N, C-alpha and C positions, 0 to 999 in steps of 0.2 A: 178382463174376464178370467184369464188364466191365473192371475195373481189372487183373485177372489176365491177361485176353486182351491188353490193351494192353501190359502189361509183357513178355509173351511175344513180341509182335510187335517191340517195341523191341530186345529182346535178340537175336532172330533176325536183324533187320536189321543190327545191329552186328556180329554174327558173320559175316554174308555180306559186309559191307564189309571186315571184317578179312581175310577169306579171299581177297579179290580180289588178283590179281597185278599189282602196280604196276610200270610200265615207264617209267623216266626216258629222255628223248630229247633229245640235243643234236646240232645240225647246223651245218655250215660250207659257205658258198659263197664265191665270190670277193668278193662285196659285203657279206655278212653273216657275219662270221668265227666267231662263237661264239654261236649262238642256242639258248636254252633253250625248247624246244617244250613244249606242254602234255603232261603225263604221259598215257601210254596205259594202258589196262586190257586185259590179256590175255583172250581169249575161249576157250571150249572148242574143242579141236582138231577139225579136219575133214580130209578127204582133199585139200583144196586148199591147197597151200603152195608157196613158192618154194625154201625151204631148210629142212632139219631139222638142229637142233643135237643131237648125240649126247652126252648127259650122262655116259654111261659110256665114251665114247671119249677118255679123258684121255691127253694126250701129255706133252711135256716141261714141267718146272716153270720158271716165270719168276722170275728174280732181280731184274729191274727194268729201268728205262730211265734214260738220263742224257745228259750232254754232256761236253765236255772243258775242263779248265782250261789255257788257254794265255795267253801274255803279251798278245797282241793283244786278247783278251777283257777282261782287267783294265784295260789302258790306255784302252780305249774307254769302258768303264763308269765309269772314274774321272773322266771329263769331266762326268758328270751331277751334279746336286745330290744331297745325301745322301738326301732323301726319295724321289726317283725311284729311286735306286740300291737303296735298301732294299726298295722295293716290288717291284723286279725280283727280288731275291734271295728274297723271300717267295713270289712267284709261281712261281719255278723250284723251290724246295727245301722250302718248308714243307709238311708232310703235310696233305693235304686242300685246300690253297689253289689250286694251279694244276697245274703239270706233274708234281708229285710225284716229282721225280728222286731216285733212291735209290742209283745206282751210277754213278760217273764215272771218266773217264780223265784222266791227267796225263802230261806228258813227263818224261823223265829228261834234263835239260839242254835245249839248244836244239832247236827244230823249225822248220818252215817259216813259222809265225806267231809266232815270238819276235821280240824287238826287234832282235836281231843274234845272231851266232854266239857261243856260250860253252859250256863244260863245267864240271864241278865240280873238275877238276884238270888244268890245261894245262902242268904242269911236266914236261918230257920226262924219262923215266926214273924218275919217282917211283912205283916199284912198291909202296912201303909206304903210299902215299896220305897222306903227311904234310902235303901242302898242299891237301888236300880241303876245299872250302868251298861252302856253299849261300848265300853272301852275296847273289848275284844274285836268288835266289828270294825272299829276304826282302823285296824291293822289289815283287814282282809276284805270283808264284804262291801264296806262303804267305798273304798277306792275301786273295787271291781265294778260296782254299779255306776259310780261317777264317770269312769272311763267309757262305759257304754253310753251314758247320757251325753257325752261330748258329741257323739255321732247321731244320736236320736234323742233330743231333749223331751220328746213327747212319749218316750217309752213308758208303757204301763207296767205296774208291779203289783203282785199279790203275794201274800205270805202265809205260812203255816208252821206251827211248831212240830217237832218230832217228840219232844218231851217237855213238860212243864218243869219248873225248878224242882229238884229232887225232894225237897222237904214238903212239897204239896202232894206227894204220892205215898200210898200206904207202905210201900217197901223202902222208902227213903233212899232211892237209888235211881240213877238215870236210865238203867237198862231193866229189862224184864226177863231175859233169858240168861242163865248162868253158863259160863264157859269153864267151869270147874268139873271135877270128877271124870277126867279123861275125855270130855267132850272136845277139848282143845285139839284133838287129832283128826277131827272131821275134815274131809276134803271132798270137793265135788267139782270136777272139771266142767260139767255141764252148766253149773251155776256160778262158776268163778269163785268158789268158797275155799278158803284155807285158814282154818282157825288154829293151826298148829302153833303152840307156844303162846297163844293170846289168853290173857286172863283179865276179864273186865271187872273183877272184884265183887261180883254178885254171888252170894251164896245160894245154893239150890233152894233153900227154904224161903228165900226172898223172891222167887220167881212169880211173875204174873201169868195170867192165861187169858186166852180169847173168851169173850162173853162175860168178862168181869170189869168192874170199874176200879182201876188202880189209882185214879185221882180221888183224893179224899172228898167224899160227898157231903160236905158241910158248908153252911152259908158263908162263913168267914173265908173259906178257901175259894169258893166261887167268886166272891167279891174281890178278893186279892188277885185272883188270876185274870179277871176282867180288867182290873186296874193295870196289871202287868201288860196286857195287850195295848191299852190306851197309852201308857207311857212309852211303849215301843213305837207306836205310830207317831207320837209327838217328838220323840228323840230323833227319829229319822227325818221328820219334817224340819227339825233344826239343822239337819245336814243338807237341806234342800232336796230331799228324796221323799216323794209322795207315794204312799202305799194305798191303793184304791180299794183293795178287797183283802179279806182274811178268810181262811178256813180254820176251824178250831183245833183239828188234830190230823196229822199225817197218819194214814193207815191205822185207824182207831181199833182195828181188830187184831193187830199183829204184835205179839210179844217177841221182841228182838234182843239180841246181845248188844246192840248199839242203842242210842237214845230212842225211846219209844214209850208209849203209854196206851194201854187198852182202856176203852170205854164201852159201855153198852149204849145202844141208841137212846134209851131213856135217860142215861146219865148225861149224854151230850145235849139232849133236849133241855135238861135242867140248866146246864151251863149256858146255853143260848139265851135263856131268860135273863141272864146277867150280862153276857157279852153283847147281845143285840143293842140294848140302849146305849152302852158305852160307845159302840161303833157308830150308831146313828148320830150321836152327838158330834162325832168327828167326821161325818159324811163319808164313812167307810162302809162298803158293802160286806155282807157276810154270806158265804156259801157254805153248804154242808159238805164235809169231806175231810180228808180224801177217802174215797170208798174203794176198797181193794178186795172185796168179796163178791161172789156172784149172786148173792141173795138180795134182791131188790127190797125186801121187807125191812132191811136195816136202814134204808133211806126213807121208805114209806112210813116208818114210825115217826119220823121227824116232821115230814111235810104237812100232815093233817093237824098237827098239834095247834091248839087254839092260840097259843102265845108265840111259840117259836116260828111258826109259819110266817108271821109278820116280819121276821128278820131274815129268813133264808131266801135269798134271791137267785140261787143257783146251786149246782152240785158238781163236784169234781170226782172223776172216775180214773182209776189206774189199775194195772195188773189184772187180777181176776174180776175186778169191777166191770171190766168190759162185757161180761156176761149178764150183768144186771141192767146195763144202760138202756137196752131196747125196751124193756118193760116200763121203766121210769119215763122214757121219752114218749111212749104211747099213752101213758096215763096222764102225764103232765106235758102236753106238746108245746106249751109256751114257756116252760121253765128253761133257763139258760144252763147249758151243760158244757163242762170243760173236760178234755182229756188232760189230766193234771200232771202226768209223768209217763213218758214212754218207757216201756220195759227196758231194763238196763243191760241185757246181754251178759257175757261172761268175760269181757276184756279182750276177746280175740279180734273184735272189730272186723269181722270177715264179711265177704260179699253175700253169703247165705243169710246172715242175720239182717242185712239191709233189705233183703227181699221179704223177710218176716216183718220188718218194720213197716214196709209198704202195705202189707196186709192189715196191720194195726191201723194205719191211717185211713184206709178204706172203711174198715169196720166202724171206727169212731165217727167219721163224718157221715156215713150212711145211717147212723143212729143218733144224729142230732147235735153233735158237739159244735161249738162256736169257736173254740180255741184249742190249739194243739201244742204241747210243751215237751221238749226233750229234757233229759235230766242232767247228765254231766257235760258241761261245756268243754272242758279240757281236763286231761289227766296226764300224769307222767306215763310214758310208754312202759307197759308191763308192770305197772305199779299195783299195789294192793292197798286198800283203805286201812285206816287206823284199826278197824275191827275185822280185817281179814277177808275183804271182798275185792275181787277184780270185776270191773264193769267197763262197758263201752263208753265212748265219748265222741263228741263231734270232732275234737282235735286231740292228737297225741303229741306230747313234747318229749324229745330225747334229752334227758338230763346231762348226758355226757357231751354231746355235740352242740347242745343249745339250739337245736333245730326243731321244726314241727311239721306236721302233715295233717290235712283234712281227711277224715275217715269216710268210708263208703256211706255210712248213715247220714253224714252231712249232705252229701250230694243228693240223696233221695229226698231228704227233707227240703232242700233248696229247690227241687223241681216244683214244689208247691209254694213255699214261702216267698220265693223271689217274684213270682208272678201273681199270686192271689192276694189282693189288697184288702185291708180292713174295709168292711162294708160290702164285700163280695157276697153273692148268694150261691149256695149249692144248687145245681141244676139236676133234674131227673133225666134219665136216659132210658132208651129202649133199643132192642136189637140183639143180635146173636153174640156180640162182644160186650163183656161186662167188667173186664179188668181195668177199670178207669175211674176217675173222678172228674167232674166238670163244674166250672164256676163261671158266673158272669160278674165282672168287676163293676164298680160304680161308673167307670168311663165307657161301659158297654162292651169292652173287649171280653172275649170268651177264652178261658183257660181250660185246656183238656190235658190231664196227665194220665198216661196209660203205660202198661208194662207188656212187652212181648216176652213171656216166660218160656217160649219155645226155643229149641236148640238150633233153629234155622230161621232165615229171614222170613218175614211174614208181611203181607200187605194189609193195611187198615184203611177203610173208607169211612170217613166221618161225615154224616149229613147234619147240616144245621141250617134251618130255614130253606131257602131255595138254592143252597150251595152245597157242594161236597168237597172234602179235602182228602186227597189220597197220598199215602206215604208208605214206603217200603222200609220196614223196621229191622234193625239189626237183631241178631239172636240175643236172647237173654239181656234185654235192654229196658231202660226206663226212658220215657219220652214226654216232653211237654210241648204242646202247641198253643200258640197265642194267636187268636183270630181277631184282627184289629178293626175290621170295618164295623160300623155301627148298625147297619141294616143288612139283613140277609134275604 
């Protein structure tokens, strides 16, 4: 009899322990960047809580998180020894290891952080693209991407150009803003700009401006440029790199001193009539973007168009485009939206900017995005781009010591990307505490990321179903909680 009672107690205790809701907790402060705290155990719910997670309030589905493959990223990482470099790629791309990046961006030709200006065909009048070549990319972008694919063969890629071949533009130049006439002395610490001594070769009379089409609006040019995209897709497929989506132009309103091209929304709509069929034939999606202005009408011009709407399957927003996304999401709730480039900072990579980045993440996810992309994967420490810009990066490489470090932005992004899996759904929340994001993964685990922005410790009580999770948060900290039990 005693033995029976003892067995009963042991089994009952095991069942109770098994039924406990385990909560994983990781926190980051400015001095302790990735701290695994002791697991928490959820308690029965009460009427006292700071925020309630609505498990039935599922919103958009998450495709993933990622970064961009640009030339400055590869050239900086190439300075490291092989062991360090491979550890970085594992941390960024291997499933379950670190950042868990699953969807990334790449340029079509040169961008503001390439080694210099180039396109895949600079032969004037080569409408048949007979001289098309990705030889430049075989030195930088292709090994960069292939190294990532070693750790995540299923990595999704999408691409956009900063500029078409220069001969396809009215000003016959890669840039649209001149750095002549004394403009070269412009400096801005806030923006990380230092144009001192830089001349991009563009004369003032060649400048383009917002609200104009600098791409030549003629049939043969539209046809040639759509062929250019198609040959780009095929050339990369020949390298065993599949690009699943393209956007026709990065920041189509911005006339820049680096590779850029302004379009009107109507001009892009015309091009989509040529680009769409070419991409459909290759099973490549087309999104509109990237959109960097707060005026939603610039997007809404495209979406209702009788032809181009048949090709546009999503929209990418970045920079001031964040102020247009709410209206587009409201009007087109089923349209896929991406945050296509996190704002780039000024190269200081400081803690304050990482907090600003968290605000961006909240804004974009709360306004319907399915994917979130960082811009510079890696840069040389204190470096400046070919065109005079300092920007933030996930990783900084010291060219002298051949060492590296992960920056604050990386850890803030990792708080979401490490735990929120493709296929997760954003969850709605209620309560007095709103400085958070919550997701439910395909395996039913719930991820809650929140910030204690206060200068003192603060207690958070999270209610989910019939359970509560209580934690005392460090001052000025980011925190991720993963609630593993399937039922609450």
